[in-house]
C-alpha positions as CSV (number, residue, x, y, z in Angstrom):
1,M,11.7,21.5,-32.7
2,I,9.8,18.4,-31.9
3,Q,8.8,15.9,-34.6
4,T,6.5,13.1,-33.7
5,W,6.1,9.7,-35.3
6,Q,3.0,7.7,-34.6
7,S,1.8,4.3,-34.8
8,D,-1.8,3.2,-36.0
9,Q,-2.5,2.2,-32.6
10,S,-2.4,5.8,-31.1
11,H,-5.1,7.2,-33.6
12,S,-7.9,5.5,-31.6
13,T,-7.1,7.8,-28.7
14,A,-8.0,11.0,-30.7
15,A,-11.7,11.0,-29.1
16,A,-10.4,10.4,-25.5
17,E,-9.5,13.0,-22.9
18,P,-5.6,13.2,-22.7
19,V,-4.0,12.3,-19.3
20,I,-1.3,14.9,-20.2
21,S,-2.1,17.9,-22.0
22,A,0.2,21.0,-22.5
23,R,-0.7,24.2,-24.2
24,Q,1.6,27.1,-25.0
25,L,3.8,25.8,-22.1
26,N,7.1,27.9,-21.3
27,H,9.6,27.4,-18.7
28,Y,12.6,29.5,-17.5
29,F,15.6,29.1,-15.3
30,G,17.2,32.1,-13.4
31,S,16.1,35.6,-13.0
32,G,16.9,39.0,-14.1
33,E,19.8,39.2,-16.7
34,L,20.4,35.6,-16.1
35,R,17.0,34.4,-16.9
36,K,17.0,31.9,-19.7
37,Q,14.0,30.2,-21.6
38,A,14.2,26.4,-21.7
39,L,10.8,25.5,-23.3
40,F,9.0,27.3,-25.9
41,D,5.3,27.1,-26.7
42,I,4.9,23.4,-25.9
43,N,1.7,21.9,-27.2
44,L,1.4,18.1,-26.6
45,D,-1.3,15.7,-25.7
46,I,-0.7,12.2,-24.4
47,Y,-3.4,9.7,-23.9
48,A,-4.0,6.8,-21.5
49,G,-2.1,3.6,-22.2
50,E,0.3,5.3,-24.8
51,I,4.1,4.6,-24.7
52,I,5.7,7.9,-25.8
53,I,9.4,8.0,-26.4
54,M,11.0,11.5,-26.3
55,T,14.4,11.9,-27.9
56,G,16.8,14.6,-29.0
57,P,20.1,16.3,-28.4
58,S,21.4,16.8,-24.8
59,G,20.4,20.0,-23.4
60,S,17.2,20.4,-25.7
61,G,14.8,20.4,-22.9
62,K,13.6,16.9,-22.5
63,T,14.3,16.3,-18.9
64,T,12.8,19.8,-17.9
65,L,9.6,18.8,-19.7
66,L,9.6,15.4,-17.9
67,T,10.0,17.0,-14.5
68,L,7.1,19.5,-15.3
69,M,4.9,16.6,-16.3
70,G,5.8,14.6,-13.2
71,G,4.8,17.3,-10.8
72,L,8.4,17.9,-9.7
73,R,7.9,21.6,-10.4
74,S,5.0,23.6,-11.1
75,A,4.4,25.2,-14.6
76,Q,5.2,28.9,-15.0
77,E,3.5,30.0,-18.2
78,G,0.9,28.3,-20.2
79,S,-1.3,25.4,-19.2
80,L,-0.2,21.9,-18.1
81,K,-2.9,19.6,-17.1
82,I,-1.9,16.1,-15.7
83,L,-4.9,13.8,-14.9
84,G,-7.2,16.9,-15.3
85,Q,-5.2,18.8,-12.8
86,E,-3.9,22.3,-13.8
87,L,-0.1,22.7,-12.8
88,H,0.2,26.2,-13.7
89,D,1.2,27.9,-10.4
90,A,0.1,24.5,-8.5
91,S,0.9,24.5,-4.8
92,K,3.3,22.1,-3.3
93,Q,0.4,20.2,-1.7
94,Q,-1.3,19.9,-5.2
95,L,2.0,18.6,-6.6
96,T,2.5,16.2,-3.9
97,Q,-1.0,14.8,-4.3
98,L,-0.5,14.4,-8.0
99,R,2.8,12.5,-7.7
100,R,1.1,9.8,-5.9
101,N,-0.5,8.9,-9.3
102,I,2.9,8.7,-11.1
103,G,5.7,6.4,-11.0
104,Y,9.3,7.5,-11.7
105,I,12.3,5.5,-13.3
106,F,15.6,7.3,-13.7
107,Q,19.2,6.5,-15.1
108,A,20.4,6.2,-11.8
109,H,18.1,3.6,-10.1
110,N,18.1,5.6,-6.8
111,L,17.5,2.5,-4.7
112,L,18.2,2.5,-0.9
113,T,21.3,0.2,-0.6
114,F,20.3,-0.5,3.1
115,L,17.0,-2.1,2.0
116,T,16.5,-5.3,0.2
117,A,14.9,-5.4,-3.2
118,K,11.5,-6.2,-1.5
119,Q,11.9,-3.5,1.1
120,N,12.7,-0.9,-1.9
121,V,9.5,-1.9,-3.7
122,R,7.4,-2.1,-0.4
123,M,8.5,1.5,0.4
124,S,6.6,2.8,-2.7
125,L,3.5,1.1,-1.5
126,E,3.8,2.6,1.9
127,L,3.4,6.0,0.6
128,H,-0.2,5.3,-0.4
129,E,-2.8,5.1,2.4
130,E,-5.2,3.0,0.2
131,M,-2.5,0.3,0.2
132,F,-2.5,-0.1,4.0
133,D,-5.0,-2.8,4.1
134,R,-3.2,-4.9,1.4
135,D,-0.7,-7.6,1.8
136,V,2.2,-5.1,0.9
137,D,4.8,-7.8,1.3
138,G,3.0,-10.1,-1.0
139,T,2.3,-7.4,-3.4
140,S,6.0,-6.4,-3.5
141,V,7.2,-10.0,-4.0
142,A,4.5,-10.5,-6.8
143,M,5.9,-7.4,-8.7
144,L,9.4,-8.6,-8.3
145,E,8.4,-11.9,-9.8
146,A,6.8,-10.0,-12.6
147,V,10.1,-8.4,-13.6
148,G,11.9,-11.8,-13.3
149,L,13.5,-11.2,-9.9
150,Q,11.8,-13.9,-7.9
151,Q,15.4,-15.3,-6.8
152,R,16.5,-11.8,-5.7
153,V,13.7,-10.8,-3.5
154,D,15.8,-10.6,-0.3
155,Y,18.9,-9.4,-1.8
156,Y,20.6,-6.1,-0.9
157,T,21.0,-3.9,-3.9
158,D,24.8,-3.9,-3.9
159,R,24.4,-7.8,-4.6
160,L,22.5,-7.0,-7.8
161,S,23.8,-6.3,-11.3
162,G,23.0,-3.1,-13.0
163,G,20.3,-4.7,-14.9
164,Q,18.7,-6.2,-12.0
165,K,18.8,-2.8,-10.1
166,Q,16.9,-1.3,-13.0
167,R,14.4,-4.0,-12.7
168,V,13.9,-3.4,-9.1
169,A,13.3,0.3,-9.9
170,I,10.7,-0.7,-12.6
171,A,9.0,-2.7,-10.0
172,R,9.1,0.0,-7.6
173,A,7.6,2.6,-10.0
174,L,4.8,0.2,-11.2
175,V,3.7,-1.6,-7.9
176,S,1.3,1.0,-6.9
177,Q,-0.3,0.9,-10.3
178,P,0.2,4.6,-11.2
179,K,-1.7,6.2,-14.1
180,I,1.6,7.5,-15.5
181,V,5.1,6.3,-15.5
182,L,8.0,8.7,-16.5
183,A,11.4,7.3,-17.3
184,D,14.4,9.4,-17.7
185,E,17.2,7.6,-19.7
186,P,16.3,4.2,-18.1
187,T,18.8,2.3,-20.3
188,A,21.7,4.6,-20.4
189,A,23.8,2.6,-17.8
190,L,22.8,-0.8,-19.1
191,D,24.3,-3.0,-21.8
192,K,22.2,-3.7,-25.0
193,K,20.4,-6.8,-23.6
194,S,19.9,-5.5,-20.2
195,G,18.4,-2.3,-21.6
196,R,16.1,-4.1,-24.0
197,D,15.0,-6.4,-21.3
198,A,14.3,-3.5,-19.1
199,V,12.1,-1.6,-21.6
200,E,10.1,-4.8,-22.7
201,I,9.4,-5.3,-19.1
202,M,8.1,-1.8,-18.7
203,Q,6.2,-2.2,-21.9
204,K,4.5,-5.3,-20.9
205,L,3.6,-4.3,-17.4
206,A,2.2,-0.9,-18.5
207,K,0.0,-2.4,-21.2
208,E,-1.3,-4.8,-18.5
209,Q,-2.0,-2.0,-16.1
210,G,-3.2,0.5,-18.8
211,C,-0.8,3.1,-17.7
212,T,0.8,5.7,-19.9
213,I,4.7,5.8,-20.2
214,L,6.7,8.9,-21.3
215,L,10.3,7.8,-21.7
216,V,13.1,10.1,-22.4
217,T,16.2,8.3,-24.1
218,H,19.0,8.6,-26.5
219,D,19.1,4.9,-27.1
220,N,17.9,4.2,-30.6
221,R,17.7,0.4,-30.0
222,I,14.4,0.8,-28.1
223,L,12.5,3.1,-30.2
224,D,10.3,0.3,-31.7
225,I,8.4,-0.2,-28.4
226,A,6.9,3.3,-28.8
227,D,3.4,4.2,-30.0
228,R,4.7,7.7,-30.8
229,I,8.3,9.0,-30.9
230,V,8.7,12.6,-30.2
231,Y,11.9,14.4,-31.2
232,M,12.8,17.6,-29.3
233,E,15.4,20.2,-30.1
234,D,16.1,23.7,-28.5
235,G,13.1,23.3,-26.4
236,R,10.7,23.5,-29.2
237,L,7.9,21.4,-30.7
238,A,7.3,20.6,-34.4
239,D,4.5,22.5,-36.2
240,N,2.9,19.2,-37.1
241,P,3.0,16.6,-34.4
242,E,0.9,13.9,-36.2
243,T,3.5,12.6,-38.6
244,T,2.8,8.9,-39.1
245,V,5.6,6.2,-39.1
246,A,5.3,2.9,-40.8
247,D,5.1,-0.1,-38.5
């Protein structure tokens, strides 16, 4: 099941249109006798500017749901609307277009080792035609400065610490000012301080840009940054997703 804790801040979103909306969403892996259901009747709304943390046991369906919401696969059953786009049976072209509005941060930072920090961030900008007329180098450097890496702009990634690499990944995800950022276990490979620093940077930049963050984690040390905490188990949602948690 999923249980949700909610801060007072997120109550103001009730009248707004959600940027992510799932209704009776089911998902399966395999086919025939090997077909296995991974998600069951998911109903969840996430609003602009919210920071949502999803937690729960390994294998509970968190990453599957995250990849669906990120347009990495199309929805099979039920409805999933991201930024107003229905993803049920969405085409590859539709998913590709949607992904341009989403930033991704993973446990493995997935940086290209043959590029510098600046070049890794710049690569994200080069995927967006509307960015071609901008100073992409200047924008990339400014974002690296925002995550505290002004002294590491021209470093190759093998010269960066784990925490610094994750900061580059955060800069890469946020530099194009996406409407949604999806993060899968972004602190799992980091020590306590580096992990805390990383999520606080994400929180600060997301609030400045007004984007939504959905973060999957097992790290109880960072739960306090969330507007809502969603607990998932066995691919299911709680009956009452509006449980309020004290500040």
